[in-house]
TIVEX-423098 format. One record per residue (C-alpha): residue in one letter; x, y, z; chain; residue number from 1. Coordinates in steps of 0.02 Angstrom, whole numbers. Layout:
<nodes>
{type = A	east = X	north = Y	up = Z	mol = A	seq = NUM}
...
</nodes>
This chain:
<nodes>
{type = X	east = 0	north = 0	up = 0	mol = A	seq = 1}
{type = X	east = 143	north = 120	up = 34	mol = A	seq = 2}
{type = X	east = 194	north = 146	up = -148	mol = A	seq = 3}
{type = X	east = 15	north = 182	up = -198	mol = A	seq = 4}
{type = X	east = -3	north = 298	up = -50	mol = A	seq = 5}
{type = X	east = 152	north = 398	up = -98	mol = A	seq = 6}
{type = X	east = 79	north = 422	up = -272	mol = A	seq = 7}
{type = X	east = -81	north = 486	up = -190	mol = A	seq = 8}
{type = X	east = 17	north = 613	up = -87	mol = A	seq = 9}
{type = X	east = 100	north = 678	up = -246	mol = A	seq = 10}
{type = X	east = -69	north = 687	up = -334	mol = A	seq = 11}
{type = X	east = -148	north = 792	up = -197	mol = A	seq = 12}
{type = X	east = -26	north = 934	up = -227	mol = A	seq = 13}
{type = X	east = -66	north = 934	up = -413	mol = A	seq = 14}
{type = X	east = -253	north = 925	up = -382	mol = A	seq = 15}
{type = X	east = -245	north = 1070	up = -260	mol = A	seq = 16}
{type = X	east = -140	north = 1174	up = -380	mol = A	seq = 17}
{type = X	east = -256	north = 1143	up = -527	mol = A	seq = 18}
{type = X	east = -414	north = 1186	up = -433	mol = A	seq = 19}
{type = X	east = -352	north = 1350	up = -360	mol = A	seq = 20}
{type = X	east = -268	north = 1410	up = -520	mol = A	seq = 21}
{type = X	east = -434	north = 1420	up = -610	mol = A	seq = 22}
{type = X	east = -494	north = 1601	up = -617	mol = A	seq = 23}
{type = X	east = -679	north = 1623	up = -662	mol = A	seq = 24}
{type = X	east = -696	north = 1703	up = -833	mol = A	seq = 25}
{type = X	east = -831	north = 1821	up = -767	mol = A	seq = 26}
{type = X	east = -709	north = 1913	up = -655	mol = A	seq = 27}
{type = X	east = -650	north = 2084	up = -712	mol = A	seq = 28}
{type = X	east = -465	north = 2118	up = -737	mol = A	seq = 29}
{type = X	east = -463	north = 2215	up = -574	mol = A	seq = 30}
{type = X	east = -545	north = 2069	up = -479	mol = A	seq = 31}
{type = X	east = -424	north = 1945	up = -556	mol = A	seq = 32}
{type = X	east = -281	north = 2056	up = -500	mol = A	seq = 33}
{type = X	east = -131	north = 2117	up = -598	mol = A	seq = 34}
{type = X	east = -20	north = 2169	up = -453	mol = A	seq = 35}
{type = X	east = 82	north = 2054	up = -343	mol = A	seq = 36}
{type = X	east = 59	north = 1996	up = -164	mol = A	seq = 37}
{type = X	east = 194	north = 1958	up = -37	mol = A	seq = 38}
{type = X	east = 174	north = 1880	up = 133	mol = A	seq = 39}
{type = X	east = 244	north = 1777	up = 274	mol = A	seq = 40}
{type = X	east = 193	north = 1608	up = 345	mol = A	seq = 41}
{type = X	east = 231	north = 1591	up = 530	mol = A	seq = 42}
{type = X	east = 190	north = 1482	up = 681	mol = A	seq = 43}
{type = X	east = 84	north = 1550	up = 825	mol = A	seq = 44}
{type = X	east = 244	north = 1603	up = 916	mol = A	seq = 45}
{type = X	east = 307	north = 1698	up = 765	mol = A	seq = 46}
{type = X	east = 435	north = 1575	up = 695	mol = A	seq = 47}
{type = X	east = 446	north = 1575	up = 503	mol = A	seq = 48}
{type = X	east = 390	north = 1418	up = 412	mol = A	seq = 49}
{type = X	east = 506	north = 1368	up = 272	mol = A	seq = 50}
{type = X	east = 449	north = 1257	up = 130	mol = A	seq = 51}
{type = X	east = 262	north = 1286	up = 149	mol = A	seq = 52}
{type = X	east = 166	north = 1288	up = -15	mol = A	seq = 53}
{type = X	east = 61	north = 1443	up = -49	mol = A	seq = 54}
{type = X	east = -82	north = 1444	up = -174	mol = A	seq = 55}
{type = X	east = -149	north = 1497	up = -298	mol = A	seq = 56}
{type = X	east = 27	north = 1503	up = -372	mol = A	seq = 57}
{type = X	east = 95	north = 1347	up = -287	mol = A	seq = 58}
{type = X	east = 255	north = 1435	up = -230	mol = A	seq = 59}
{type = X	east = 358	north = 1384	up = -78	mol = A	seq = 60}
{type = X	east = 407	north = 1497	up = 66	mol = A	seq = 61}
{type = X	east = 592	north = 1537	up = 91	mol = A	seq = 62}
{type = X	east = 694	north = 1517	up = 251	mol = A	seq = 63}
{type = X	east = 612	north = 1674	up = 320	mol = A	seq = 64}
{type = X	east = 437	north = 1608	up = 284	mol = A	seq = 65}
{type = X	east = 416	north = 1737	up = 145	mol = A	seq = 66}
{type = X	east = 323	north = 1708	up = -19	mol = A	seq = 67}
{type = X	east = 282	north = 1807	up = -174	mol = A	seq = 68}
{type = X	east = 128	north = 1785	up = -283	mol = A	seq = 69}
{type = X	east = 125	north = 1852	up = -460	mol = A	seq = 70}
{type = X	east = -56	north = 1909	up = -446	mol = A	seq = 71}
{type = X	east = -182	north = 1960	up = -315	mol = A	seq = 72}
{type = X	east = -311	north = 1836	up = -253	mol = A	seq = 73}
{type = X	east = -465	north = 1848	up = -142	mol = A	seq = 74}
{type = X	east = -417	north = 1684	up = -58	mol = A	seq = 75}
{type = X	east = -240	north = 1627	up = -17	mol = A	seq = 76}
{type = X	east = -212	north = 1450	up = 46	mol = A	seq = 77}
{type = X	east = -62	north = 1370	up = 130	mol = A	seq = 78}
{type = X	east = -31	north = 1183	up = 141	mol = A	seq = 79}
{type = X	east = 109	north = 1063	up = 184	mol = A	seq = 80}
{type = X	east = 71	north = 907	up = 83	mol = A	seq = 81}
{type = X	east = 184	north = 760	up = 119	mol = A	seq = 82}
{type = X	east = 254	north = 834	up = 280	mol = A	seq = 83}
{type = X	east = 95	north = 895	up = 368	mol = A	seq = 84}
{type = X	east = 189	north = 1002	up = 495	mol = A	seq = 85}
{type = X	east = 32	north = 1107	up = 508	mol = A	seq = 86}
{type = X	east = -149	north = 1097	up = 454	mol = A	seq = 87}
{type = X	east = -202	north = 1184	up = 292	mol = A	seq = 88}
{type = X	east = -254	north = 1365	up = 310	mol = A	seq = 89}
{type = X	east = -347	north = 1484	up = 195	mol = A	seq = 90}
{type = X	east = -371	north = 1670	up = 222	mol = A	seq = 91}
{type = X	east = -482	north = 1800	up = 140	mol = A	seq = 92}
{type = X	east = -377	north = 1943	up = 72	mol = A	seq = 93}
{type = X	east = -451	north = 2116	up = 93	mol = A	seq = 94}
{type = X	east = -459	north = 2224	up = -64	mol = A	seq = 95}
{type = X	east = -300	north = 2324	up = -88	mol = A	seq = 96}
{type = X	east = -198	north = 2221	up = 35	mol = A	seq = 97}
{type = X	east = -32	north = 2171	up = -43	mol = A	seq = 98}
{type = X	east = 62	north = 2103	up = 108	mol = A	seq = 99}
{type = X	east = -11	north = 1967	up = 217	mol = A	seq = 100}
{type = X	east = 40	north = 1867	up = 371	mol = A	seq = 101}
{type = X	east = -29	north = 1691	up = 386	mol = A	seq = 102}
{type = X	east = -19	north = 1599	up = 552	mol = A	seq = 103}
{type = X	east = -24	north = 1409	up = 541	mol = A	seq = 104}
{type = X	east = -27	north = 1275	up = 675	mol = A	seq = 105}
{type = X	east = -64	north = 1092	up = 703	mol = A	seq = 106}
{type = X	east = -177	north = 1107	up = 855	mol = A	seq = 107}
{type = X	east = -323	north = 1027	up = 761	mol = A	seq = 108}
{type = X	east = -296	north = 844	up = 720	mol = A	seq = 109}
{type = X	east = -327	north = 771	up = 549	mol = A	seq = 110}
{type = X	east = -487	north = 680	up = 505	mol = A	seq = 111}
{type = X	east = -437	north = 497	up = 509	mol = A	seq = 112}
{type = X	east = -496	north = 373	up = 378	mol = A	seq = 113}
{type = X	east = -468	north = 201	up = 455	mol = A	seq = 114}
{type = X	east = -485	north = 36	up = 364	mol = A	seq = 115}
{type = X	east = -668	north = 7	up = 325	mol = A	seq = 116}
{type = X	east = -759	north = -102	up = 452	mol = A	seq = 117}
{type = X	east = -896	north = -229	up = 424	mol = A	seq = 118}
{type = X	east = -1069	north = -155	up = 401	mol = A	seq = 119}
{type = X	east = -1203	north = -168	up = 534	mol = A	seq = 120}
{type = X	east = -1386	north = -208	up = 495	mol = A	seq = 121}
{type = X	east = -1465	north = -67	up = 395	mol = A	seq = 122}
{type = X	east = -1298	north = 11	up = 347	mol = A	seq = 123}
{type = X	east = -1229	north = 35	up = 172	mol = A	seq = 124}
{type = X	east = -1066	north = 96	up = 98	mol = A	seq = 125}
{type = X	east = -1080	north = 252	up = -8	mol = A	seq = 126}
{type = X	east = -937	north = 250	up = -134	mol = A	seq = 127}
{type = X	east = -893	north = 228	up = -315	mol = A	seq = 128}
{type = X	east = -924	north = 61	up = -398	mol = A	seq = 129}
{type = X	east = -751	north = -7	up = -358	mol = A	seq = 130}
{type = X	east = -684	north = -108	up = -213	mol = A	seq = 131}
{type = X	east = -548	north = 14	up = -161	mol = A	seq = 132}
{type = X	east = -527	north = 194	up = -107	mol = A	seq = 133}
{type = X	east = -629	north = 298	up = 14	mol = A	seq = 134}
{type = X	east = -804	north = 252	up = 71	mol = A	seq = 135}
{type = X	east = -935	north = 324	up = 188	mol = A	seq = 136}
{type = X	east = -1060	north = 229	up = 295	mol = A	seq = 137}
{type = X	east = -1244	north = 278	up = 301	mol = A	seq = 138}
{type = X	east = -1396	north = 196	up = 379	mol = A	seq = 139}
{type = X	east = -1561	north = 187	up = 287	mol = A	seq = 140}
{type = X	east = -1645	north = 200	up = 457	mol = A	seq = 141}
{type = X	east = -1585	north = 381	up = 468	mol = A	seq = 142}
{type = X	east = -1577	north = 446	up = 289	mol = A	seq = 143}
{type = X	east = -1641	north = 424	up = 112	mol = A	seq = 144}
{type = X	east = -1506	north = 365	up = -8	mol = A	seq = 145}
{type = X	east = -1523	north = 395	up = -194	mol = A	seq = 146}
{type = X	east = -1388	north = 311	up = -296	mol = A	seq = 147}
{type = X	east = -1335	north = 380	up = -464	mol = A	seq = 148}
{type = X	east = -1279	north = 289	up = -620	mol = A	seq = 149}
{type = X	east = -1096	north = 280	up = -664	mol = A	seq = 150}
{type = X	east = -1049	north = 400	up = -803	mol = A	seq = 151}
{type = X	east = -888	north = 390	up = -904	mol = A	seq = 152}
{type = X	east = -773	north = 448	up = -764	mol = A	seq = 153}
{type = X	east = -883	north = 490	up = -614	mol = A	seq = 154}
{type = X	east = -1036	north = 443	up = -514	mol = A	seq = 155}
{type = X	east = -1147	north = 552	up = -403	mol = A	seq = 156}
{type = X	east = -1255	north = 493	up = -257	mol = A	seq = 157}
{type = X	east = -1367	north = 599	up = -145	mol = A	seq = 158}
{type = X	east = -1433	north = 585	up = 32	mol = A	seq = 159}
{type = X	east = -1572	north = 679	up = 121	mol = A	seq = 160}
{type = X	east = -1629	north = 663	up = 301	mol = A	seq = 161}
{type = X	east = -1800	north = 587	up = 337	mol = A	seq = 162}
{type = X	east = -1878	north = 756	up = 379	mol = A	seq = 163}
{type = X	east = -1758	north = 886	up = 312	mol = A	seq = 164}
{type = X	east = -1735	north = 960	up = 139	mol = A	seq = 165}
{type = X	east = -1547	north = 988	up = 142	mol = A	seq = 166}
{type = X	east = -1444	north = 888	up = 19	mol = A	seq = 167}
{type = X	east = -1284	north = 788	up = 46	mol = A	seq = 168}
{type = X	east = -1195	north = 749	up = -117	mol = A	seq = 169}
{type = X	east = -1065	north = 616	up = -152	mol = A	seq = 170}
{type = X	east = -952	north = 637	up = -303	mol = A	seq = 171}
{type = X	east = -830	north = 499	up = -347	mol = A	seq = 172}
{type = X	east = -704	north = 504	up = -488	mol = A	seq = 173}
{type = X	east = -529	north = 571	up = -525	mol = A	seq = 174}
{type = X	east = -593	north = 745	up = -572	mol = A	seq = 175}
{type = X	east = -769	north = 736	up = -502	mol = A	seq = 176}
{type = X	east = -746	north = 873	up = -371	mol = A	seq = 177}
{type = X	east = -611	north = 989	up = -310	mol = A	seq = 178}
{type = X	east = -527	north = 958	up = -142	mol = A	seq = 179}
{type = X	east = -533	north = 1145	up = -107	mol = A	seq = 180}
{type = X	east = -696	north = 1238	up = -73	mol = A	seq = 181}
{type = X	east = -744	north = 1371	up = -199	mol = A	seq = 182}
{type = X	east = -678	north = 1543	up = -157	mol = A	seq = 183}
{type = X	east = -856	north = 1610	up = -148	mol = A	seq = 184}
{type = X	east = -899	north = 1484	up = -12	mol = A	seq = 185}
{type = X	east = -755	north = 1542	up = 97	mol = A	seq = 186}
{type = X	east = -790	north = 1726	up = 62	mol = A	seq = 187}
{type = X	east = -974	north = 1704	up = 106	mol = A	seq = 188}
{type = X	east = -933	north = 1615	up = 271	mol = A	seq = 189}
{type = X	east = -941	north = 1692	up = 444	mol = A	seq = 190}
{type = X	east = -812	north = 1562	up = 497	mol = A	seq = 191}
{type = X	east = -728	north = 1408	up = 424	mol = A	seq = 192}
{type = X	east = -598	north = 1276	up = 465	mol = A	seq = 193}
{type = X	east = -487	north = 1155	up = 370	mol = A	seq = 194}
{type = X	east = -390	north = 997	up = 409	mol = A	seq = 195}
{type = X	east = -310	north = 853	up = 319	mol = A	seq = 196}
{type = X	east = -385	north = 682	up = 291	mol = A	seq = 197}
{type = X	east = -260	north = 548	up = 338	mol = A	seq = 198}
{type = X	east = -246	north = 360	up = 354	mol = A	seq = 199}
{type = X	east = -192	north = 296	up = 527	mol = A	seq = 200}
{type = X	east = -9	north = 245	up = 537	mol = A	seq = 201}
{type = X	east = 28	north = 315	up = 364	mol = A	seq = 202}
{type = X	east = 131	north = 470	up = 328	mol = A	seq = 203}
{type = X	east = 51	north = 607	up = 225	mol = A	seq = 204}
{type = X	east = -128	north = 651	up = 185	mol = A	seq = 205}
{type = X	east = -255	north = 593	up = 56	mol = A	seq = 206}
{type = X	east = -368	north = 745	up = 52	mol = A	seq = 207}
{type = X	east = -443	north = 894	up = 143	mol = A	seq = 208}
{type = X	east = -593	north = 912	up = 259	mol = A	seq = 209}
{type = X	east = -666	north = 1089	up = 259	mol = A	seq = 210}
{type = X	east = -819	north = 1158	up = 348	mol = A	seq = 211}
{type = X	east = -898	north = 1320	up = 402	mol = A	seq = 212}
{type = X	east = -1049	north = 1427	up = 440	mol = A	seq = 213}
{type = X	east = -1115	north = 1543	up = 306	mol = A	seq = 214}
{type = X	east = -1161	north = 1723	up = 346	mol = A	seq = 215}
{type = X	east = -1344	north = 1676	up = 326	mol = A	seq = 216}
{type = X	east = -1329	north = 1548	up = 466	mol = A	seq = 217}
{type = X	east = -1330	north = 1393	up = 357	mol = A	seq = 218}
{type = X	east = -1193	north = 1261	up = 368	mol = A	seq = 219}
{type = X	east = -1075	north = 1187	up = 238	mol = A	seq = 220}
{type = X	east = -942	north = 1053	up = 231	mol = A	seq = 221}
{type = X	east = -842	north = 954	up = 105	mol = A	seq = 222}
{type = X	east = -735	north = 800	up = 139	mol = A	seq = 223}
{type = X	east = -637	north = 758	up = -18	mol = A	seq = 224}
{type = X	east = -497	north = 636	up = -60	mol = A	seq = 225}
{type = X	east = -381	north = 696	up = -198	mol = A	seq = 226}
{type = X	east = -416	north = 602	up = -358	mol = A	seq = 227}
{type = X	east = -546	north = 497	up = -266	mol = A	seq = 228}
{type = X	east = -697	north = 606	up = -231	mol = A	seq = 229}
{type = X	east = -799	north = 627	up = -74	mol = A	seq = 230}
{type = X	east = -948	north = 711	up = 8	mol = A	seq = 231}
{type = X	east = -1012	north = 890	up = 12	mol = A	seq = 232}
{type = X	east = -1161	north = 988	up = 76	mol = A	seq = 233}
{type = X	east = -1169	north = 1171	up = 29	mol = A	seq = 234}
{type = X	east = -1312	north = 1244	up = 130	mol = A	seq = 235}
{type = X	east = -1389	north = 1140	up = 269	mol = A	seq = 236}
{type = X	east = -1489	north = 1174	up = 425	mol = A	seq = 237}
{type = X	east = -1405	north = 1140	up = 591	mol = A	seq = 238}
{type = X	east = -1506	north = 981	up = 618	mol = A	seq = 239}
{type = X	east = -1472	north = 913	up = 444	mol = A	seq = 240}
{type = X	east = -1287	north = 959	up = 458	mol = A	seq = 241}
{type = X	east = -1275	north = 854	up = 617	mol = A	seq = 242}
{type = X	east = -1341	north = 701	up = 526	mol = A	seq = 243}
{type = X	east = -1230	north = 732	up = 375	mol = A	seq = 244}
{type = X	east = -1076	north = 758	up = 483	mol = A	seq = 245}
{type = X	east = -1098	north = 587	up = 563	mol = A	seq = 246}
{type = X	east = -1093	north = 509	up = 389	mol = A	seq = 247}
{type = X	east = -943	north = 612	up = 333	mol = A	seq = 248}
{type = X	east = -851	north = 570	up = 494	mol = A	seq = 249}
{type = X	east = -875	north = 385	up = 452	mol = A	seq = 250}
{type = X	east = -753	north = 400	up = 306	mol = A	seq = 251}
{type = X	east = -648	north = 244	up = 288	mol = A	seq = 252}
{type = X	east = -521	north = 175	up = 167	mol = A	seq = 253}
{type = X	east = -493	north = 12	up = 73	mol = A	seq = 254}
{type = X	east = -311	north = 2	up = 17	mol = A	seq = 255}
{type = X	east = -268	north = -18	up = -166	mol = A	seq = 256}
{type = X	east = -170	north = -174	up = -209	mol = A	seq = 257}
{type = X	east = 19	north = -153	up = -201	mol = A	seq = 258}
{type = X	east = 101	north = -130	up = -368	mol = A	seq = 259}
</nodes>
């Protein structure tokens, strides 16, 4: 499993870079930004973090924790794929701000995806059609599960609670869904958090778990494995979010065969 896992760690960096480099065509030149941004990545006690990767450009910080982006961005994200010295961190950049300071730490543990366990009565795996990769566990006693048909390179399933109207979506496939929330989701949030998804006793991460509260009081979350897919709800009530979170926290992993 280790060789396959190392390939997955390499893929997550590429997937993150691709998803944050995309600039919506509808943005004006001013919104896209033509000036540069500099900044520093530090620990809570002010120590510079060398070798952190800063997006959307995918550049690394120097020995003073400094970085330089060739264009402005509303959202700047910092990650440490493969080393995981700190949890991923995104910040909203105020208009006109060209120098930023990003504080990162590892106080929040990663979301662990253990080996998948045997199902209990009434439970089902929610996953792609294959035997391997990430899976989630849901109980038909608690939710309604609607399974989609496999398309060329992806499949989508949906879940609703018995009484609620909020929607939990599952997207599986190499390019089915980005591991990073859309910038608009983060900008529209009153608060949000991010952490890695990891496999117990394995170095590195396989994805990112992000969640927050929108300014309108609704809840969102996405739990995505790079190149694998995952689960997302974009606007849920507090009660529905609690049910959905239990399913997303059940994430588990079936190792791919060793090459």
